[in-house]
Structures are given as C-alpha cells and as structure tokens.
C-alpha positions as CSV (number, residue, x, y, z in Angstrom):
1,M,-14.1,6.2,-13.5
2,S,-17.3,6.3,-15.6
3,L,-18.7,9.6,-17.0
4,R,-21.8,8.9,-14.9
5,R,-19.7,8.5,-11.7
6,R,-17.8,11.8,-12.6
7,G,-21.1,13.6,-13.1
8,F,-22.4,12.4,-9.7
9,L,-19.3,13.6,-7.9
10,S,-19.4,16.9,-9.7
11,D,-23.1,17.3,-8.6
12,V,-22.1,16.5,-5.0
13,L,-19.2,19.0,-5.1
14,A,-21.5,21.7,-6.6
15,L,-24.1,21.1,-3.9
16,S,-21.6,20.9,-1.0
17,P,-21.8,24.6,-0.1
18,F,-25.6,24.4,0.0
19,I,-25.5,21.2,2.1
20,L,-23.0,22.8,4.5
21,G,-25.1,26.0,4.7
22,C,-28.2,23.9,5.6
23,E,-26.2,22.0,8.2
24,Q,-25.0,25.2,9.8
25,L,-28.5,26.6,9.8
26,F,-29.8,23.4,11.4
27,L,-27.1,23.6,14.1
28,S,-27.7,27.3,14.7
29,E,-31.4,26.5,15.5
30,Q,-30.4,23.8,18.1
31,A,-30.4,24.7,21.8
32,W,-27.3,24.2,23.9
33,A,-26.6,20.5,23.9
34,G,-25.9,20.1,27.6
35,A,-28.5,19.1,30.2
36,Q,-29.1,18.9,33.9
37,V,-28.4,15.4,35.3
38,E,-31.1,13.6,37.2
39,E,-30.0,13.0,40.8
40,P,-31.5,11.8,44.0
41,L,-33.1,14.6,46.1
42,V,-33.5,14.3,49.9
43,D,-37.1,14.8,51.1
44,S,-36.5,18.3,52.5
45,V,-35.1,19.5,49.2
46,R,-37.9,17.9,47.2
47,T,-40.5,19.5,49.4
48,A,-38.9,23.0,49.2
49,L,-38.5,22.8,45.4
50,S,-42.1,21.4,45.0
51,S,-43.5,24.2,47.1
52,A,-41.6,26.9,45.1
53,I,-42.9,25.4,41.8
54,A,-46.5,25.1,43.0
55,N,-46.8,28.7,44.1
56,H,-48.0,30.2,40.8
57,A,-48.3,33.8,41.9
58,P,-48.7,36.0,38.9
59,P,-45.5,37.8,37.9
60,V,-46.6,41.3,39.0
61,P,-43.7,43.3,40.4
62,E,-44.3,45.1,43.7
63,F,-42.2,48.0,44.9
64,A,-41.6,49.5,48.3
65,D,-41.1,53.0,47.0
66,T,-41.4,55.2,43.9
67,E,-37.6,55.1,43.2
68,S,-37.6,51.3,43.1
69,R,-40.5,51.3,40.6
70,L,-38.8,53.9,38.4
71,A,-35.5,51.9,38.5
72,Y,-37.5,48.8,37.3
73,L,-39.2,50.8,34.5
74,R,-35.8,52.2,33.3
75,W,-34.5,48.6,33.3
76,L,-37.5,47.4,31.4
77,V,-37.1,50.0,28.7
78,A,-33.4,49.4,28.3
79,M,-33.7,45.6,28.2
80,S,-36.7,45.8,25.8
81,E,-34.6,47.8,23.4
82,R,-31.8,45.1,23.5
83,L,-34.3,42.3,23.0
84,K,-36.2,43.9,20.1
85,K,-34.4,41.8,17.4
86,K,-35.4,38.6,19.2
87,K,-38.9,39.6,20.1
88,T,-40.3,42.2,17.8
89,D,-43.7,42.7,19.5
90,W,-43.6,45.1,22.5
91,I,-46.3,43.3,24.5
92,T,-44.5,40.0,24.1
93,R,-41.2,41.5,25.2
94,K,-42.8,43.3,28.1
95,E,-44.5,40.1,29.4
96,F,-41.3,38.1,28.9
97,L,-39.0,40.5,30.7
98,Q,-41.5,41.1,33.5
99,T,-41.7,37.4,34.1
100,V,-37.9,36.9,34.0
101,W,-37.5,39.8,36.4
102,Y,-40.1,38.4,38.8
103,E,-38.9,34.8,38.8
104,A,-35.2,35.7,39.1
105,K,-35.9,38.0,42.0
106,R,-38.2,35.4,43.6
107,A,-35.4,32.9,43.4
108,G,-32.7,35.3,44.6
109,L,-30.9,35.4,41.3
110,E,-29.3,38.2,39.3
111,V,-31.7,39.0,36.5
112,S,-28.8,39.6,34.1
113,L,-27.5,36.1,34.9
114,V,-30.8,34.5,34.1
115,L,-31.0,36.5,30.8
116,G,-27.5,35.4,29.9
117,L,-28.4,31.8,30.6
118,I,-31.5,32.1,28.5
119,Q,-29.5,33.6,25.6
120,V,-27.0,30.7,25.7
121,E,-29.6,28.0,26.3
122,S,-32.3,28.9,23.8
123,N,-31.4,32.2,22.2
124,F,-34.8,33.4,23.6
125,R,-36.8,30.8,21.6
126,K,-39.9,29.7,23.6
127,Y,-40.2,26.3,21.9
128,A,-36.5,25.4,21.7
129,V,-35.7,21.7,22.2
130,S,-32.1,20.4,22.6
131,R,-30.6,17.2,21.3
132,V,-31.1,15.6,24.7
133,G,-34.7,16.8,25.1
134,A,-34.3,19.9,27.3
135,R,-37.2,22.3,26.6
136,G,-38.1,26.0,26.5
137,Y,-36.4,29.2,27.3
138,M,-34.2,27.8,30.1
139,Q,-33.9,24.3,28.6
140,V,-35.4,22.4,31.5
141,M,-35.1,18.6,31.3
142,P,-38.5,16.8,31.3
143,F,-37.5,14.7,34.3
144,W,-37.9,17.7,36.6
145,T,-41.7,17.7,35.9
146,R,-41.8,14.2,37.2
147,V,-39.7,15.0,40.3
148,L,-41.4,18.3,41.1
149,G,-44.7,18.4,39.3
150,D,-47.2,16.2,37.6
151,G,-44.9,14.8,34.9
152,D,-46.5,16.8,32.1
153,A,-43.4,17.9,30.1
154,G,-45.5,19.9,27.7
155,K,-46.0,22.5,30.4
156,L,-42.3,23.4,30.0
157,F,-43.3,25.4,26.9
158,H,-45.4,27.7,29.1
159,M,-43.4,30.8,29.7
160,Q,-43.9,31.3,33.4
161,T,-43.7,27.6,34.2
162,N,-40.4,27.2,32.3
163,L,-38.9,30.3,33.9
164,R,-40.1,29.2,37.3
165,F,-38.6,25.7,36.9
166,G,-35.3,27.1,35.5
167,C,-34.8,29.7,38.2
168,V,-35.7,27.3,41.1
169,I,-33.4,24.7,39.7
170,L,-30.5,27.1,39.3
171,R,-31.1,28.4,42.9
172,H,-31.0,24.7,44.1
173,Y,-27.7,24.2,42.3
174,L,-26.3,27.4,43.8
175,E,-27.1,26.2,47.2
176,R,-25.6,22.8,46.5
177,E,-22.4,24.6,45.4
178,R,-22.4,27.0,48.3
179,G,-22.9,30.1,46.2
180,D,-20.3,29.2,43.6
181,V,-21.9,30.4,40.4
182,F,-19.3,28.8,38.1
183,L,-20.0,25.3,39.5
184,A,-23.7,25.9,39.7
185,L,-23.9,26.8,36.0
186,G,-21.8,23.8,35.1
187,R,-24.2,21.6,37.1
188,Y,-27.2,23.3,35.4
189,N,-25.7,22.3,32.0
190,G,-24.5,18.9,33.1
191,S,-20.9,19.8,32.6
192,R,-19.8,20.6,36.2
193,G,-16.2,21.8,36.4
194,Q,-15.8,22.5,32.7
195,P,-15.4,26.1,31.7
196,Q,-17.1,26.3,28.3
197,Y,-20.7,26.7,29.5
198,P,-20.2,29.0,32.5
199,N,-17.9,31.2,30.5
200,A,-20.5,31.4,27.7
201,V,-23.2,32.5,30.2
202,F,-20.9,35.0,31.9
203,A,-20.1,36.5,28.5
204,A,-23.8,36.7,27.5
205,Q,-24.7,38.2,30.9
206,K,-22.6,41.3,30.1
207,K,-25.2,42.3,27.5
208,W,-27.9,42.4,30.1
209,L,-26.2,44.3,32.9
C-alpha cells in the first residue's frame, strides 16, 4: 500500500466520527418515514371528508360553562409548559395548542393522541418533510390535497390546514377500523398491523395526558 493511500485511509478514519455525527443529525431531522397509502374512496366518504376539510371555521374554543373553560385554560397552561422547548414563543405555542385542541375535538379525537402523533411524526416541526414526501406537523401525504382539496400541496404547511387534514384523515381511518386505534394509527402511517408506529404514538401520548 502506498504512503498516499495510507494517508487517505487515515484521513477517512479520522473523519469518520464527524461523518457519523452528521449522518445522525440528518436522520434526526427527518420526519417519520411511513406514509398514508392512497386508496379508493367511495363517493359518500369523499363527500364527508371534503365537507369537513372545506369548513374553515376559526379555531376558537367555545364552552358551555365556566368550569369547562377553566379546565381548558388549565390544560393550555400545562401543555404550554411541556411544549416550551419545542416552541419557545408563548404566542406561537398558544396558537398551536389552541388549534390542535380545536381540530382534535372537532374530529372526535383525544387531544393527547393527536399531540403524541405529532411528536412522533414531525417532532412539532411545521415544515417537516419525510422521505416519502409527507408534509407538516401531522405528515399529511400530498395526494390528499388532490382527493379532498384543490391539489395545492403547499397548503399542507399552513398550520390549521395541516392539522385539519391530519385529524380528519385519522378519524376516517378510525371509522374504517371500527374504533380500533392501534389499526387506525398503523393505517395512518402506512404500516397497518405492525406495532412499531402505534406503540411509538401511544408512548408519546403519555406525555400529553
């Protein structure tokens, strides 16, 4: 082996920890690699989902009584404290949590489940993009904008649009799986029947209870 060749190998070995560190950093910034699978929708389902998406009511919580409002405010304060490291600005945290709460309730989902899913899918990064092209907080696949909207996948980076799509899609999968959250989560990720993704979401959900 020539001295030049030895020197090259020595340089590579010396740089290998740095290269590995960069690779790990890159992977840590990737969103969850799974994705919803495009599948045929019967007209009644398409109409219901399209209607749910099209109703862009502002995410303003309404309460029947004072106790309900106080319970929401206590939840908001507690969740805001837990989310502080991910979103340092109070107004940004408040708007995000308020929208998650609104869209989850609107879709009949547990708010803690939606937050756990967001943590696993994007780690609360608004502009996250997975290896297969899923976008935003809830890693919605672009084909859904064609099926249920105007086909503009760029809108999936808008906070309420992304959360609305994600919650409506998860509700759709829950109904398809007759309320089985484990199977619905697997379908959401494109890994139906496999435990890794649902278990990851269930583990993350515990932080947001």
